[in-house]
C-alpha positions in Angstrom: 135.0 114.1 97.8 132.2 112.3 96.2 128.8 114.1 96.2 125.3 112.9 95.4 123.4 114.5 92.6 120.0 115.3 93.9 116.8 115.2 91.9 116.4 118.5 90.1 114.3 120.3 92.7 115.3 123.9 93.1 116.4 125.4 96.4 113.6 124.9 99.0 111.5 127.9 100.0 110.5 127.9 103.7 106.7 127.7 104.3 105.3 130.8 105.9 102.5 129.2 107.9 103.3 127.5 111.1 103.8 123.7 110.5 105.0 120.8 112.5 108.2 119.1 111.7 106.6 117.3 108.8 105.3 120.5 107.3 101.8 119.1 108.0 98.9 121.1 109.5 95.3 120.0 110.2 94.0 122.2 107.4 96.5 120.7 105.0 95.3 117.2 106.0 91.7 118.1 105.5 92.5 119.7 102.1 94.4 116.6 101.1 91.5 114.4 102.1 89.0 116.4 100.1 91.3 116.4 97.1 91.6 112.6 97.4 87.9 112.2 97.1 87.8 114.4 94.0 90.5 112.4 92.2 89.7 109.8 89.6 90.3 106.3 91.0 92.8 105.2 88.2 94.4 106.9 85.3 97.6 106.8 83.2 100.0 109.7 83.3 101.7 110.0 79.9 103.9 113.0 79.1 106.3 111.8 76.4 106.4 109.3 73.6 108.5 107.0 75.8 105.9 107.1 78.6 108.4 108.7 81.0 109.9 105.3 81.8 113.3 105.2 83.4 114.7 102.3 81.5 117.9 102.1 83.7 115.8 101.4 86.8 113.6 98.9 84.9 116.7 96.9 83.8 118.1 97.0 87.4 114.9 95.8 89.0 114.2 93.2 86.3 117.7 91.7 86.6 117.5 91.9 90.4 114.2 89.9 90.5 115.5 87.3 88.1 118.6 86.7 90.4 116.3 86.9 93.5 114.3 83.9 92.4 117.4 82.1 91.2 118.9 82.5 94.7 116.2 80.1 96.0 117.4 77.4 93.8 121.1 78.1 94.3 120.8 78.2 98.1 118.6 75.2 98.7 119.5 72.8 95.9 123.3 73.0 95.8 123.7 70.1 98.1 127.5 70.1 98.0 127.7 73.4 99.8 124.6 73.3 102.0 126.5 73.9 105.2 128.1 77.0 103.8 124.9 78.2 102.3 123.1 77.7 105.6 125.7 79.8 107.5 125.3 82.5 104.9 121.5 82.5 105.2 121.9 82.9 109.0 124.3 85.8 108.4 121.8 87.6 106.3 119.0 87.0 108.8 121.3 88.3 111.6 121.6 91.6 109.7 117.8 92.0 109.3 116.9 93.5 112.7 119.6 96.1 112.4 118.5 97.0 108.8 114.8 97.0 109.7 115.1 99.3 112.7 117.5 101.6 110.9 114.9 102.2 108.2 111.8 102.4 110.3 113.3 103.9 113.5 116.0 106.0 111.8 115.1 107.2 108.3 111.4 107.1 108.9 110.5 108.0 112.5 113.6 110.0 113.4 114.7 112.0 110.3 111.5 112.1 108.2 109.1 112.8 111.0 111.2 114.1 113.9 109.1 112.1 116.3 111.9 111.9 118.8 115.6 112.8 119.2 118.6 110.5 119.2 122.1 110.7 120.5 125.1 110.7 118.1 125.9 106.9 118.5 122.3 105.9 117.8 122.3 108.2 114.7 125.5 106.6 113.4 124.0 103.1 114.1 120.9 104.1 112.1 122.9 105.8 109.3 125.1 102.8 108.6 122.2 100.3 108.7 120.2 102.4 106.3 123.2 102.6 104.0 123.3 98.8 103.9 119.7 98.7 102.8 120.6 100.8 99.8 117.4 102.8 99.3 119.2 106.1 98.4 120.8 108.5 100.8 119.0 109.7 104.0 118.3 113.2 102.6 116.4 112.0 99.5 114.5 109.3 101.4 113.3 111.7 104.1 112.6 114.4 101.6 110.4 112.2 99.4 108.6 110.8 102.4 107.7 114.2 103.8 106.3 115.1 100.3 104.3 111.8 100.4 102.7 112.7 103.7 102.0 116.3 102.7 100.1 115.3 99.5 99.3 111.7 100.2 97.6 109.8 97.3 97.5 112.8 95.0 99.7 113.8 92.0 102.0 115.4 94.5 102.7 112.0 96.1 105.7 110.2 94.7 103.9 106.9 95.0 100.3 107.9 94.4 98.0 104.9 94.9 95.4 106.4 92.6 97.8 105.4 89.8 97.3 101.7 90.6 98.8 99.1 92.9 101.9 98.4 90.7 102.8 102.1 90.5 102.4 102.6 94.3 104.4 99.4 95.0 107.4 99.8 92.7 106.4 101.4 89.4 107.0 104.9 90.8 110.7 104.2 90.8 110.6 103.3 87.1 108.9 106.5 86.0 110.0 110.1 86.1 108.4 112.2 88.9 105.1 113.9 88.3 105.6 117.6 87.5 103.1 118.5 90.3 105.1 116.6 92.8 108.3 118.5 91.8 106.4 121.8 92.0 104.9 121.1 95.4 108.1 119.9 96.9 109.6 123.3 96.3 107.2 124.7 99.0 108.6 122.6 101.8 111.7 123.3 103.9 114.2 120.5 104.2 117.0 122.5 105.6 116.8 120.8 109.0 118.0 117.5 107.3 121.2 118.9 106.0 121.9 120.7 109.3 122.2 117.2 110.9 125.9 116.2 110.5 125.1 112.5 110.2 122.6 113.1 107.3 125.1 115.5 105.6 127.9 113.0 105.9 125.7 110.2 104.6 124.6 112.3 101.7 128.0 113.6 100.6 129.7 110.2 100.9 126.8 108.0 100.0 128.3 105.9 97.2 131.5 105.2 99.0 129.6 104.2 102.1 127.2 102.1 100.0 130.1 100.2 98.3 131.7 99.4 101.7 128.7 98.7 103.9 126.2 97.4 101.5 128.4 95.4 99.2 132.0 94.8 100.3 131.4 93.9 104.0 128.2 91.8 103.7 129.5 89.9 100.7 133.1 89.6 101.9 132.6 88.3 105.4 131.0 85.0 104.4 133.8 84.5 101.8 136.6 85.3 104.3 135.1 83.7 107.4 133.7 80.3 106.3 134.8 80.0 102.7 131.5 80.8 100.9 131.6 80.9 97.1 131.9 84.3 95.6 128.7 84.0 93.5 126.7 82.5 96.3 127.7 85.2 98.7 126.8 87.9 96.1 123.4 86.3 95.5 122.4 85.8 99.1 124.1 88.7 100.9 123.5 91.4 98.2 120.8 90.6 95.7 118.4 88.6 97.9 118.8 91.0 100.8 118.3 94.1 98.7 115.2 92.9 96.8 113.7 91.5 99.9 114.0 94.7 101.9 112.7 96.7 98.9 109.5 94.7 98.8 108.9 95.1 102.6 109.2 98.9 102.2 107.1 98.9 99.0 104.2 97.1 100.7 103.9 100.0 103.1 103.4 102.3 100.1 100.9 100.0 98.3 99.1 97.5 100.5 99.0 99.7 103.6 97.2 102.3 101.5 94.6 99.9 99.9 93.7 96.8 102.0 92.6 97.3 105.6 90.4 99.3 108.0 90.1 103.0 108.7 89.4 103.5 112.4 90.8 107.0 112.8 90.3 109.1 109.6 88.6 108.8 106.3 91.8 108.9 104.3 93.4 106.4 101.9 96.0 104.8 104.3 94.6 101.8 106.2 95.5 99.5 109.1 97.1 96.4 107.7 98.2 93.8 110.2 100.3 91.8 107.7 102.3 94.8 106.7 102.9 95.6 110.3 104.1 92.0 110.9 106.8 92.1 108.2 107.5 95.9 108.4 108.4 96.2 112.1 105.1 98.0 112.9 104.8 100.2 109.8 101.4 98.8 108.7 99.3 100.8 111.2 99.1 103.4 108.4 95.7 105.0 109.1 97.0 106.0 112.5 100.4 107.0 111.3 98.9 109.3 108.6 96.5 110.7 111.2 99.3 111.4 113.7 102.6 111.4 111.8 104.6 112.9 114.6 103.8 110.0 117.1 107.0 107.9 117.5 104.9 104.8 118.1 103.2 105.1 114.7 100.3 103.1 116.2 97.8 103.1 119.0 98.8 99.6 119.9 101.9 98.5 121.8 101.9 94.7 121.1 104.7 92.7 119.6 104.1 93.6 116.0 105.3 97.2 116.6 109.0 96.2 117.0 110.3 99.6 116.1 108.4 101.1 119.0 109.9 98.6 121.4 113.4 99.3 120.1 113.0 103.0 120.5 111.7 102.5 124.1 114.8 100.4 124.8 117.0 103.1 123.4 115.2 105.6 125.6 115.9 103.5 128.7 119.5 103.4 127.8 119.6 107.2 127.4 120.2 107.1 123.6 116.7 108.4 122.6 114.8 111.2 124.3 111.9 113.7 123.8 109.6 111.0 122.5 106.5 112.6 121.0 103.1 110.9 121.4 99.5 111.6 120.8 97.2 111.9 123.8 94.7 109.1 124.4 91.8 111.7 124.5 92.6 112.9 121.0 92.8 109.4 119.7 89.5 108.3 121.3 87.7 111.4 120.0 89.0 110.8 116.5 87.9 107.1 116.7 84.4 108.0 117.8 84.1 110.6 115.0 85.3 108.1 112.5 83.0 105.3 113.9 80.1 107.6 113.4 81.1 108.3 109.8 81.6 104.5 109.2 78.1 103.8 110.6 76.6 106.4 108.4 78.4 105.0 105.4 77.3 101.5 106.3 73.6 102.7 106.6 73.9 104.4 103.2 75.4 101.3 101.7 72.6 99.2 103.2 69.9 101.5 101.8 71.6 101.4 98.4 71.9 97.6 98.6 68.2 97.2 99.6 67.1 99.6 96.8 69.3 97.7 94.3 67.7 94.4 95.5 64.2 95.9 95.1 65.0 97.1 91.6 66.4 93.6 90.8 63.3 91.9 92.0 61.1 94.3 90.1 63.0 93.7 86.9 62.8 89.9 87.5 59.0 90.2 88.0 58.5 92.4 84.9 60.6 90.0 82.9 58.6 87.0 84.2 55.3 88.7 83.2 56.7 89.5 79.8 57.8 85.9 79.3 54.4 84.7 80.5 52.4 87.0 78.3 54.6 86.2 75.2 54.3 82.5 75.9 50.5 82.7 76.4 50.0 84.8 73.3 52.1 82.4 71.2 50.2 79.4 72.6 46.8 80.9 71.7 48.0 81.7 68.2 49.4 78.3 67.7 46.8 76.0 69.2 43.5 78.1 68.9 40.7 76.5 66.9 40.6 77.9 63.4 37.7 80.2 62.6 35.5 79.4 59.6 34.2 82.2 57.4 31.3 82.2 55.0 31.5 83.7 51.6 30.0 87.0 52.9 32.6 87.3 55.6 30.4 86.3 58.5 31.8 83.9 61.1 30.2 80.5 60.7 
């Protein structure tokens, strides 16, 4: 039996205080928010002479991105096999909804946050789709995501945005984990994950499942069914799909923590519509970090939140149940409180801006007076009528 070697985190110690399924409490969130404000905006974490770089991951990602861009040329400019390439592209796109909902609805909202419960067939559906994506086993993904929510945007966060956009996007996978993240992860209880037989099966047999469902079947079906070339199928069905899904996930960790609005809480995560569009509704991140146990992960129910609609469909079919939501009253109170904070912040910024403008005008005026005085004095010295003195020193 093949087993997965976990990151060296000692056996988890249950938390004594009463927490929700994510291990998050209101006091923890407030403490996390305060610690965020006290952090320096950007810094470099250096522990060893090699800068803690995981060179194996660097080589994998670098090679993968080179092949990713080469796939564009190979797929669209090999005119002799355009029909086969088009069929392969359609095959990859057909897999996308399954993979996307398995990540967002399964690994994220079901196992990481326990925002609803699912039947065994739906769990298997999620598990296989998540295995195709290839972003590690379910246990490690859900574990790291819970740590991310518990200490978001601090040194305890695996992809801390305070260390820059690149680090939060993909650099965190090319560096060793921060010691503080490892220490804080020990305080959370992840035993519920391994009690789930689907998660345990995925974790214990991950590499066999990964080879079959992420490489062998996706690459082999185009070759067997419509005679696609081996190399073309490898590029489009493995490399292109893998790198593409990675970046969609990475944008949730980076862009959805940096670029957008904060209508619910004054925390780093923001509402980013573009990330929601490509990420099946995962870009409503200010709401999601404010209410992580809400299966909708958003206040809105429009078409961008495809994961929410899929879970609703599964609930109607009896495959999902006990859907957890946040009351409208709680959301409205939170929005009003945050709106007041935003208005106060805007007024403060306006005052600072007006004061800065006044100081600028004052400096311009002083500089103008100085220039005028200097020019006037120089003019008098240069063009004034010369004075004539007599021998005894008296002006003539």
